[in-house]
PyMOL commands that place a pseudoatom at each C-alpha (Angstrom):
pseudoatom trace, name=CA, resn=MET, resi=1, chain=A, elem=C, hetatm=0, pos=[0.000, 0.000, 0.000]
pseudoatom trace, name=CA, resn=PRO, resi=2, chain=A, elem=C, hetatm=0, pos=[2.766, 2.584, 0.683]
pseudoatom trace, name=CA, resn=ALA, resi=3, chain=A, elem=C, hetatm=0, pos=[3.988, 2.150, -2.902]
pseudoatom trace, name=CA, resn=THR, resi=4, chain=A, elem=C, hetatm=0, pos=[0.493, 2.948, -4.152]
pseudoatom trace, name=CA, resn=TYR, resi=5, chain=A, elem=C, hetatm=0, pos=[0.423, 6.170, -2.117]
pseudoatom trace, name=CA, resn=ALA, resi=6, chain=A, elem=C, hetatm=0, pos=[3.816, 7.202, -3.467]
pseudoatom trace, name=CA, resn=GLU, resi=7, chain=A, elem=C, hetatm=0, pos=[2.682, 6.715, -7.060]
pseudoatom trace, name=CA, resn=ARG, resi=8, chain=A, elem=C, hetatm=0, pos=[-0.384, 8.942, -6.626]
pseudoatom trace, name=CA, resn=PHE, resi=9, chain=A, elem=C, hetatm=0, pos=[1.626, 12.155, -6.167]
pseudoatom trace, name=CA, resn=PRO, resi=10, chain=A, elem=C, hetatm=0, pos=[4.331, 13.782, -8.290]
pseudoatom trace, name=CA, resn=THR, resi=11, chain=A, elem=C, hetatm=0, pos=[7.839, 13.835, -6.862]
pseudoatom trace, name=CA, resn=GLN, resi=12, chain=A, elem=C, hetatm=0, pos=[7.749, 17.511, -5.852]
pseudoatom trace, name=CA, resn=VAL, resi=13, chain=A, elem=C, hetatm=0, pos=[4.767, 17.090, -3.488]
pseudoatom trace, name=CA, resn=ARG, resi=14, chain=A, elem=C, hetatm=0, pos=[4.978, 13.404, -2.610]
pseudoatom trace, name=CA, resn=LEU, resi=15, chain=A, elem=C, hetatm=0, pos=[5.838, 13.807, 1.069]
pseudoatom trace, name=CA, resn=SER, resi=16, chain=A, elem=C, hetatm=0, pos=[3.282, 16.553, 1.688]
pseudoatom trace, name=CA, resn=GLY, resi=17, chain=A, elem=C, hetatm=0, pos=[0.570, 14.774, -0.258]
pseudoatom trace, name=CA, resn=MET, resi=18, chain=A, elem=C, hetatm=0, pos=[1.040, 11.536, 1.645]
pseudoatom trace, name=CA, resn=ALA, resi=19, chain=A, elem=C, hetatm=0, pos=[1.272, 13.311, 5.006]
pseudoatom trace, name=CA, resn=VAL, resi=20, chain=A, elem=C, hetatm=0, pos=[-1.851, 15.427, 4.522]
pseudoatom trace, name=CA, resn=GLY, resi=21, chain=A, elem=C, hetatm=0, pos=[-3.842, 12.463, 3.240]
pseudoatom trace, name=CA, resn=THR, resi=22, chain=A, elem=C, hetatm=0, pos=[-2.753, 10.219, 6.077]
pseudoatom trace, name=CA, resn=GLN, resi=23, chain=A, elem=C, hetatm=0, pos=[-3.384, 12.793, 8.800]
pseudoatom trace, name=CA, resn=PHE, resi=24, chain=A, elem=C, hetatm=0, pos=[-6.805, 13.654, 7.386]
pseudoatom trace, name=CA, resn=GLY, resi=25, chain=A, elem=C, hetatm=0, pos=[-7.694, 9.958, 7.443]
pseudoatom trace, name=CA, resn=PHE, resi=26, chain=A, elem=C, hetatm=0, pos=[-6.509, 9.606, 11.044]
pseudoatom trace, name=CA, resn=ALA, resi=27, chain=A, elem=C, hetatm=0, pos=[-8.549, 12.650, 12.087]
pseudoatom trace, name=CA, resn=VAL, resi=28, chain=A, elem=C, hetatm=0, pos=[-11.717, 11.302, 10.494]
pseudoatom trace, name=CA, resn=ALA, resi=29, chain=A, elem=C, hetatm=0, pos=[-11.166, 7.855, 11.990]
pseudoatom trace, name=CA, resn=GLY, resi=30, chain=A, elem=C, hetatm=0, pos=[-10.471, 9.376, 15.411]
pseudoatom trace, name=CA, resn=PHE, resi=31, chain=A, elem=C, hetatm=0, pos=[-13.799, 11.207, 15.509]
pseudoatom trace, name=CA, resn=ALA, resi=32, chain=A, elem=C, hetatm=0, pos=[-15.814, 8.330, 14.022]
pseudoatom trace, name=CA, resn=PRO, resi=33, chain=A, elem=C, hetatm=0, pos=[-16.911, 6.858, 17.401]
pseudoatom trace, name=CA, resn=LEU, resi=34, chain=A, elem=C, hetatm=0, pos=[-18.050, 10.286, 18.594]
pseudoatom trace, name=CA, resn=ILE, resi=35, chain=A, elem=C, hetatm=0, pos=[-20.014, 10.942, 15.423]
pseudoatom trace, name=CA, resn=GLU, resi=36, chain=A, elem=C, hetatm=0, pos=[-21.511, 7.452, 15.476]
pseudoatom trace, name=CA, resn=SER, resi=37, chain=A, elem=C, hetatm=0, pos=[-22.651, 7.673, 19.099]
pseudoatom trace, name=CA, resn=ALA, resi=38, chain=A, elem=C, hetatm=0, pos=[-24.167, 11.181, 18.811]
pseudoatom trace, name=CA, resn=PRO, resi=39, chain=A, elem=C, hetatm=0, pos=[-27.551, 10.035, 17.407]
pseudoatom trace, name=CA, resn=MET, resi=40, chain=A, elem=C, hetatm=0, pos=[-27.823, 7.373, 20.131]
pseudoatom trace, name=CA, resn=ASP, resi=41, chain=A, elem=C, hetatm=0, pos=[-27.672, 9.971, 22.922]
pseudoatom trace, name=CA, resn=LYS, resi=42, chain=A, elem=C, hetatm=0, pos=[-30.956, 11.585, 21.900]
for i in range(1, 42): cmd.bond("trace and resi %d" % i, "trace and resi %d" % (i + 1))
show_as sticks, trace
zoom trace
């Protein structure tokens, strides 16, 4: 999978593109339990 990520971005922005994409994914995954449990509290 890391090779696939590296091939998605040109060389000039490869590190930034992978870092932003990964961190955005971690942020969404981190808040997923909170978002999922919000409708159950009502």
